[in-house]
N, C-alpha and C positions, 0 to 999 in steps of 0.2 A: 717718122721725123714731118715737119708739117710744108707743106707746099707752099714757097712763098714765088711773091713777080718779079720780073728783071726789072732790074735797074733804071732801065730806056724809059718805062711805062710812069716812070714818076713824072716826067716832065708834061704828060699827059694832059694832067690834072690841075696846073700851077696856077690856073684866071679860076679855081676854087678856091675862094676864101674864105676863110672862116672870122667872123667879128671877132674882135676882141677886146678888154676895157680899154679906157683913155688911160695913155702913161700919167704918172703925177708930177712928172718933171719935165720937160722940154732938152733940161741941159742930161739927163739921163737917156741913153741906148731906151730900143724897144724892140718888142718884139709882134711878129705876125706868123699867125700859123695857114697854111695851105690846104686844102684836102690832097691825099696821095693814095694811092693803092694798097691794100693792106700788107703791111710786112711783118714777119714771128718772130722774137731770136728763138735757139732753140733751145728745146726744153720747159720749162712750166719755169716759170717767175713767182717769186713771193718777197721780190728783194731788190735792190741797183742791182746794174748788172755790167760788172767792170769789162774793158776789152782794148786789148794789147796789139799792136801790131810786130813780125818776126818776120826776121828774113831766113825761110828754108829752103836750102838748095836750089840756092838763088834766085828764090821767089818770094814776093811778099806775100804773108796771110795774116789772115784777120782773127786772133782769137780772142773768144768770147766767153765768160761767164755766168751761167746761170745758178739761180738755190731754190729751192722748193721743197718744205717738209723738211727744213734742220737737212739738208745732203745739198752739198755746191757740185755741179758738172761743169762740163767745158766744150767746147764745138770749135770748127774752126774752119774756115776756107778763102778764095779769093776775097767775098767783101761778103757786105751784108746778104745778099740776095743767094751764096752759095754756100752755108755752111752746111755743115755734115752734124747727125745728131749727134746732140748730148749725152756724154756721158761718164759718169761717178767721177769722181781723183780722192785720192787718199788725202787725208791727213792724221802725223804722227805725233808725238800722241794725241790720241782724241780727246778734248777740254771737256767731255760729258755731255749730254743735252744735243741740241740743235746748231747748227751752223749754216751760216748763209754768209757765201761769202760777198760782199760788198764792195770791195774799193781794192784795186791791183796797182802799187808804183812799181817802174821798172827800171829796174840800176844800170848804168851805161853798159857793165859787165854780163849785162841779161840776165840776173838775177831777180826773181818778183819777188814781191814784196807786197801780203795780202794779209786784209784787215778786214777780220769778220764778226757780225753778228751771232753772239751764243747766247740760249735760253736754255735755263737751269729752272727745277720744280720750284714753284715759290714756297719751300719748305720754311721755311721762317715766320708763314703764316696759316700753317699746317694746311694749304691747300694743296689741291689737286689736278686743280680746273685753271690755274693760271700758270704765270712764270715771270722769272726776273731778268731782264735782259740786260747784257755787259759786252761790252768788245776787247777783242783779242787781235794779235797779231801771229803770221804766217809766214817761211821763205820758202821758196822754190828755186829748182835750179835746171828744170826740165820743161820751161814752160807752162808751168799749173797742173802738170800730172800726177805730179805730188810732193807734197809738204808738211814742211818742220812746223811741228807750231812753237809761238817764241813765249806764248805764255800772254793770259789777260792783263790787256793794259790800262784799261780804264772800270770803273765801277760804280754804282750810285754809292753814299756815304749809305754806312751805316742806320737802321732805325728811319728811314728814309721811306719805308713800304708803308703802301695802305691798302691793310690787310680784309679791310669789307669793301674795297671797288666794288663799283660795276663795271668798268674797263672790260669790255671782250677777251683781252688778252692780258694784261700787265697789272700787275699789283706795283711796282716801282723802274727801277732799274733807268740804264741810257742806252741808247742803240742808235737801229734805222736811221745809219748813216752814209756820209761820205769823205774821203782823203785827198787832199790836192799840198802837193808837192810847191814852193813857191818859184819863183823864177830864178834863183840864185841859188837853188839846192840846199837852203841850209835849215829851212825847217818843214816836216809836215803838219799842216792842220786838218783835225779833224770838227766835222760839221756832224753833229748830232742830236739825236732827240731827247727830250728831259721827258720822262714819265712818274718824278718824285711824286712825295705825298702832297705839299705845299703849291699851291696855286703859283705864287713866285719863282719857284723851284720847274716848271715848266715851258715848253715852249723850243726852241733851237738854242744848243749852246756850242760852245767853241774849244778845242784842247789843242795843244802845240805839241811835237815831238820833235826833238833836232835828228835832222837828218844823219847825222855821226851815230846818233844810237838806234839804228834802223835794226843792225843782229840781235839786241839789249835789251830791248823796251823797259823791260817791265823796269815799276817806280821812275820814269824816267818824264813822262807824260807831266807838264804843265795842265792847269784850264783855268780859262778867261773868268774872272770873278773882280766884282766890282773895280774895272776898269785896269785889272794886271793880270800878271801871269803866275798862278797858287800851286805849287809842288803837294805831291801828296805825301802823308807823311807813312814809314814801315807801322806795322804791328806784329808782333810775334806771337804765336797762338800753335803751345805743342810743338816748339822748333819749327815750325815754317811761319816765313814770313809774306802778309798780305801788307798790300798796299792801301791806304782809305785817303780818299781823293773830296775836296769839296765839292759842294754843288755848283756846277756854272751859273752865271749871271746870263740870262739868255738874251737875244740879240732882239730874239722876236719874240718874246715873252706869249704867254698865254691868254686869253679874255677871261675862257670861262674855263674851269679845270678839268683835269678827264677824272678826280674823283670823288667830286660831292654827292650833294645826295638827290642830285637828277641827271637824268640823261642826258642834256644838254651839252655840248665841246664847244668852247672854240679856240682849237689852238694850232699851231704850223707843225709840220714834222716830215720827217723822213727828204731831207732833204739831199739833192745832188748839184756840184758844183762843177764846172769847167771853166777855164780859160778861152774866149772866141777872140781870135785871132784878128777879124771885122773890128769889130766896136773896140778894143783893145779893154776889154774887162774880164772881171770875174763873172760871172753869171751862176746864180742859184736858183735851182727849180725847186718847188716843197707843196707838199699839200696841206689843206687846211682844211681839218674834220671839225661836222658840226653835231657828231653825238659820240656817245659811248663807243657802238661797233663800228666807228670810222668813216662813217659817211663824207662824201667828199661835198665840201661846200663850194670848192674849186681849184683850180692849180693856181698856182704866185711865182711871180719871177723878183728876182732880187740883183742888183750888180754894185760890184766894187771895184774901183782902179787897183788894187792890192790885197795882199791875204794878214798885210801886218798888224790891223788893227781893226778889232771888229766891227764897232760906231762906224765904220766908213760905206756898210752894206747901205742902200735905199730902199726906204719903203716896199714892202714887198707890194706889187700889183698883179690885181688878176688878170689871168691870158685866156684860162677856161673856166667855164661851169659848172660843175661838177664835176666831172673825169672820174680816173678811179688813181689806185696807188702808185707810187716810185714814177712818176714821171722823172724823164732823163733825156739825153741829147747824147747821139751817137752821130762824128762827123762824119765826112762823106770823104773826106780829102785821102786816097788813098796811102796809106803808111805813115800818112801822122793823124786823120780823123778818129777820134775815140770818144769814150766818156768824157774823159779830159780836157779833150783838144776841139776846138770844131769851128770852123768859119762861118761865112754868112748865108748858108746853107745848109742843113743840116736833119736827121731824125729823130720828131718827137716822139718818143716812148712812153707809153704807161701800162703798167703791170707787165711789161716784154711784148705789146701790142705795138704798131706804128700806122694809124691812119692820116700822119699829118707830117709834112714838113714843116721844119718850123724855121724863119728868117729873122736873123739881126738887124739891126736899122741904127745906124748911127746917127 
């Protein structure tokens, strides 16, 4: 386990501001980054890392899931500075390939609903050096130690793969995502990365699942496409049912393809979304790739007053040049601050490391 610095030390370097790009419109909230002592999440990180507060034996404990090399792990502590070592969790039945637990939504009865990025070999392309990502769901009744798989709930359409791609990881597929429950606990919204063959189907897409369908989610997801929520269609093959989903219309489309003849890319990916209580908006952080190896052009922010209409998201604004993958916040409020909810100040993480506080300004 890596040693982390005490939370009190965060205040010492608040005066060391990091310059950020100008915000695009004054009516939209903005952010500031401030240097802070280095802080690590427990375990290795290669995805978004969800966090959940639980009351255990009269104490409030913060649980964090981290995933790397297709293996999710769980750690807990009194706060981000007191986490124990991350330990592997169980998922039964295993869906095949690798699993990265990217988002968790806690029910009022204490049940956790987890949503994972799943990578399977690109056998459809005859390639063993690339994979296809898809999105699955799981449920835990013991604070994330053991998970029951609820099935794959979102995949890219058939024949949407770029088998000859030079993309460093994927021939297509959907994944690298976050999930947010709306304020009325009516719908779950999935903000996910689109890696389909054509440029017009690349970028950041949105899908929706009724919260009432959380225990039986397969076949219940709808995809935001051309201004409407479009359901999947069932396909029976040798007695097994598979759901075929349309490609989403990206809310932030790629300007340069993941799969064309050159190595250059211009695409947003890896979104994380939280509700910010201070500015009264949902906040999306995401990476912007500049080549097929996922080298970063920068980290960007977008805001929306609600989740119901994906067209409400503001134009992305860069808050950090370069940076690394999986930018996200973790709120600092005891008992409530997580990757889903934060206030004026939060910790800004990339790839499981935090070197900055992030401030949200109205």
